[in-house]
N, C-alpha and C positions, 0 to 999 in steps of 0.2 A: 406294208402299205406305205407309200410315200406321203410325207406330211404335206398338206395343202397350204399354199400361201394365198392370202386374201389381201387385196390392196386396202390401205387405210381409208376409212369413211365409205366403204362399199357395203351397203345393206342388202343387196340382192341375195346373197347366199342365206341370210337370216330367214328370208321369206320363201326361198325356193328349195333349199337343201335340208336334209335330215339333220337335226341338231346334234345327233350322236356322231356324225361324221365331221363336224366342224371343230377347229382347234379350241381348246379351253380358253385361251387368251382372247379369241375373237368373241366367244360367247359372253365372257366377262365384260369386255369393252362394249358390246351391244347393250347388255343389261344396264350398265352405267349410263349409256346414252339415253336409253328409254326412261330411266329413272329421272334423269335431268330434264328430259322433255316433259314428263308428266308434272314434275315440280314447277317448271317454268310456265306450264299452262294454268296451274293453280295460282301462281304468284304474279302472273303477267309476264309475257315473253320479253327477255332481254338477251339478245344474241351476244356471245362473248366477242370482245373486240381487243385486238392487240395494238390498236392505235391509241396514242396518248390523247387524253381528253383535254380540251381547251378549258382553262379556268375562267369562271365568270368574274369579270372585273366590275366592281361597283365604284362609283364616284363618291367621294366624301363631300360633305357640305362645304368644306373649304375650297374645293376645286371649282365650284360653280361660279 
């Protein structure tokens, strides 16, 4: 049987296909995602961001 390729971030096969037929790497990736999702629901959702965050600048008393 030919190995099945599933596009990155595609969760449809997780819900529609038999897990025995899915690649082990896909199963592991989905389980890690659902673990992260469950943890983020408990701790408050913070989406991962690749953008650099702006630093908060505070003015000192001398600058006023």
